[in-house]
C-alpha positions in Angstrom: 0.0 0.0 0.0 1.4 3.4 -1.0 1.9 6.5 1.1 -0.3 9.5 0.5 2.4 11.1 -1.7 2.7 7.9 -3.8 -1.1 7.7 -4.2 -1.2 11.3 -5.4 1.7 10.6 -7.8 -0.1 7.6 -9.2 -3.3 9.7 -9.8 -1.2 12.4 -11.4 0.3 9.9 -13.7 -3.2 8.7 -14.7 -4.1 12.3 -15.5 -1.0 12.7 -17.6 -1.7 9.5 -19.5 -5.3 10.7 -20.2 -4.0 14.0 -21.6 -1.6 12.1 -23.9 -4.3 9.7 -25.1 -6.8 12.5 -25.7 -4.2 14.4 -27.8 -2.6 11.5 -29.7 -4.8 8.5 -29.9 -7.4 8.6 -32.7 -9.9 6.4 -30.8 -9.6 8.3 -27.5 -9.7 11.7 -29.3 -13.1 11.1 -30.9 -14.9 9.9 -27.7 -17.8 11.9 -26.3 -20.0 11.7 -23.2 -22.6 10.0 -25.3 -20.2 7.4 -26.8 -18.7 6.5 -23.5 -22.0 6.1 -21.6 -22.8 2.6 -22.6 -19.2 1.4 -21.8 -19.5 3.1 -18.4 -22.6 1.2 -17.6 -20.9 -2.1 -18.7 -17.8 -1.3 -16.5 -20.0 -0.6 -13.5 -21.7 -3.9 -13.9 -18.4 -5.7 -14.2 -17.2 -4.1 -11.0 -20.5 -5.2 -9.3 -19.8 -8.7 -10.5 -16.3 -8.7 -9.1 -17.6 -7.4 -5.8 -20.2 -10.2 -5.7 -17.5 -12.8 -6.3 -15.2 -11.0 -3.7 -12.2 -11.4 -6.0 -9.6 -8.7 -4.9 -7.6 -8.8 -8.1 -10.7 -8.4 -10.2 -12.1 -5.7 -8.0 -8.8 -3.7 -8.3 -8.9 -4.1 -12.1 -12.5 -3.1 -12.5 -12.1 -0.1 -10.1 -9.3 1.0 -12.4 -11.5 0.7 -15.5 -14.2 2.7 -13.9 -11.7 5.3 -12.6 -10.5 5.7 -16.2 -14.1 6.7 -17.3 -14.3 9.3 -14.5 -11.0 10.8 -15.6 -12.2 10.7 -19.2 -15.4 12.6 -18.5 -13.5 15.2 -16.5 -11.1 15.7 -19.4 -14.0 16.2 -21.8 -15.6 18.7 -19.4 -12.3 20.5 -19.2 -12.1 20.7 -23.0 -15.6 22.2 -23.1 -14.6 24.8 -20.4 -17.3 23.3 -18.1 -15.2 21.7 -15.3 -12.0 19.7 -14.7 -11.0 16.9 -12.3 -10.1 19.5 -9.6 -13.7 20.8 -9.7 -15.0 17.3 -9.5 -12.9 16.5 -6.4 -13.5 19.9 -4.7 -17.3 19.6 -5.1 -17.2 16.1 -3.7 -15.1 17.1 -0.7 -17.5 20.0 0.0 -20.5 17.7 -0.2 -18.9 15.1 2.1 -17.9 17.7 4.7 -21.4 19.3 4.6 -23.2 16.0 4.9 -21.1 14.8 7.8 -21.5 17.4 10.5 -21.0 14.7 13.1 -17.5 14.2 11.7 -16.5 17.7 10.6 -18.8 19.8 12.8 -20.5 19.8 16.2 -23.4 17.5 15.5 -23.7 14.0 17.0 -24.8 10.7 15.4 -24.5 7.6 17.5 -25.5 5.1 14.8 -25.7 4.7 11.0 -29.5 5.1 11.0 -29.1 8.7 12.3 -26.4 9.4 9.8 -28.7 8.3 6.9 -31.6 10.4 8.2 -29.3 13.4 8.5 -27.9 12.8 5.0 -31.4 13.0 3.4 -32.4 16.0 5.4 -29.2 17.9 4.4 -29.7 17.0 0.8 -33.2 18.6 0.8 -31.6 21.8 2.3 -28.8 22.1 -0.3 -29.0 24.8 -2.9 -29.7 23.0 -6.1 -30.3 19.8 -4.2 -33.3 17.4 -4.3 -36.6 19.2 -3.9 -38.4 16.1 -2.9 -37.4 13.0 -0.9 -37.6 10.6 -3.9 -36.1 13.0 -6.5 -32.6 11.6 -5.8 -33.5 8.1 -7.0 -32.1 7.9 -10.6 -34.7 7.1 -13.1 -32.4 4.8 -15.0 -31.7 2.4 -12.1 -32.8 -1.2 -12.7 -36.3 -1.7 -11.3 -35.3 -4.0 -8.4 -32.6 -1.6 -7.2 -34.8 1.4 -7.7 -37.6 -0.2 -5.5 -35.1 -0.7 -2.7 -33.8 2.9 -2.9 -37.3 4.3 -3.0 -38.3 2.4 0.1 -35.0 3.3 1.9 -35.4 7.0 1.1 -39.0 6.9 2.3 -37.7 5.3 5.5 -35.2 8.1 6.1 -38.1 10.5 5.9 -40.0 8.6 8.6 -42.4 6.7 6.3 -41.9 3.1 7.5 -43.5 0.3 9.6 -43.4 0.6 13.3 -42.3 -3.0 13.5 -40.8 -4.9 10.7 -43.0 -8.0 11.3 -45.9 -5.9 10.0 -44.7 -6.3 6.5 -45.8 -9.9 6.4 -49.5 -8.9 6.6 -48.9 -6.6 3.6 -47.2 -9.4 1.7 -50.1 -11.7 2.3 -52.5 -9.0 1.2 -50.6 -8.4 -2.1 -50.3 -12.2 -2.6 -54.0 -12.7 -2.3 -54.7 -9.8 -4.7 -52.2 -11.3 -7.2 -53.9 -14.7 -7.1 -57.3 -13.2 -7.6 -56.1 -11.4 -10.8 -54.3 -14.4 -12.0 -57.5 -16.4 -11.7 -59.3 -13.8 -13.9 -56.4 -13.8 -16.5 -56.5 -10.1 -17.0 -53.0 -9.4 -18.3 -52.8 -5.8 -17.3 -54.1 -6.4 -13.8 -51.8 -9.4 -13.3 -48.8 -7.3 -14.2 -49.8 -4.5 -11.9 -50.5 -6.9 -8.9 -47.3 -8.8 -9.6 -45.4 -5.5 -9.3 -47.1 -4.8 -6.0 -46.2 -8.2 -4.7 -42.6 -7.9 -5.7 -42.4 -4.4 -4.2 -43.7 -5.8 -0.9 -41.1 -8.6 -0.9 -38.3 -6.1 -1.6 -39.7 -4.1 1.4 -39.4 -7.2 3.6 -35.8 -7.7 2.4 -34.9 -4.1 3.4 -36.5 -4.4 6.8 -34.5 -7.6 7.5 -31.3 -6.0 6.2 -31.1 -8.2 3.1 -29.9 -6.7 -0.2 -32.5 -8.1 -2.6 -30.3 -7.5 -5.7 -27.4 -9.4 -4.1 -29.8 -12.1 -3.0 -31.3 -12.6 -6.4 -27.9 -12.6 -8.1 -26.8 -15.4 -5.6 -29.7 -17.4 -6.8 -29.0 -16.6 -10.4 -25.4 -17.9 -10.0 -26.6 -21.0 -8.1 -29.1 -21.8 -10.9 -26.4 -21.3 -13.5 -24.0 -23.7 -11.7 -26.6 -26.4 -11.3 -28.0 -26.1 -14.9 -24.4 -26.2 -16.3 -23.9 -29.4 -14.2 -27.1 -30.8 -15.6 -26.2 -30.0 -19.2 -22.6 -31.3 -18.9 -23.6 -34.6 -17.3 -26.3 -35.1 -19.9 -23.7 -34.6 -22.6 -21.5 -37.1 -20.9 -24.3 -39.6 -21.2 -24.5 -38.8 -24.9 -27.9 -37.2 -24.5 -29.5 -33.8 -25.2 -31.6 -32.0 -22.6 -34.4 -31.9 -25.1 -34.5 -35.7 -25.2 -34.6 -36.1 -21.4 -37.8 -36.3 -19.3 -38.2 -33.8 -16.4 -37.8 -36.7 -14.0 -34.4 -37.6 -15.5 -33.3 -34.0 -15.4 -34.4 -33.8 -11.7 -32.0 -36.7 -10.9 -29.0 -34.7 -12.2 -30.3 -31.5 -10.7 -30.4 -33.2 -7.3 -26.9 -34.5 -7.9 -25.7 -31.0 -8.5 -27.3 -29.8 -5.2 -25.7 -32.7 -3.3 -22.3 -31.9 -4.9 -22.5 -28.3 -3.7 -23.4 -29.5 -0.2 -20.5 -31.9 -0.1 -18.1 -29.2 -1.3 -19.2 -26.9 1.5 -18.5 -29.6 4.1 -14.9 -30.1 2.9 -12.2 -28.7 5.2 
């Protein structure tokens, strides 16, 4: 791990390299905010994947890729006379100092919940900040993540259950409404009620301190592992999945589950 001076030097070298690339590389020279946006989204998801896998080398690499994009956007802003990387850093520092009065001022916050509530209140007071509690939730967020953020911001404004166990009555209510609409086979109403049911499940995850996006991705990866096992062992038998019965596939699926259990028990 480097000293503060070494870290600043490394960041300075990155800025110098970006200046060189922007001036001398045909590809880098022609990039715009619009052309980089899709790649930035991809890099963000790749970082999230590395974080889920908890692979330090991959996390380091993906952080670098994302940092490159931040420096790139700052360079473009500088060329347009809008802002540079110093402005980006200074505005961030000002925001962090302002929103942490319990660290840089005289306020007190004894736990993270109070910090979150203070953060949202201060955002509403900022000049040019959010005018409403939910305005700070990006419209482009994936729906599952957006639902969690909406509920979390509402909580910080005091809109929440008194006891988290109360959410189960709401889930049962939404489940019954969903079953009713499914029985009627009204496509529009089924979609609406399914959304309400999912929203209530995400609310339960939040109340029990479960990240629903992480939880779903764990299940995605588990399904992929087991399905790959199923497919590979079917091929070993010289068979195609399309030619197998569901009962035969279930045998291999249960083998995959048992293999995972056995591997977890290994020292």
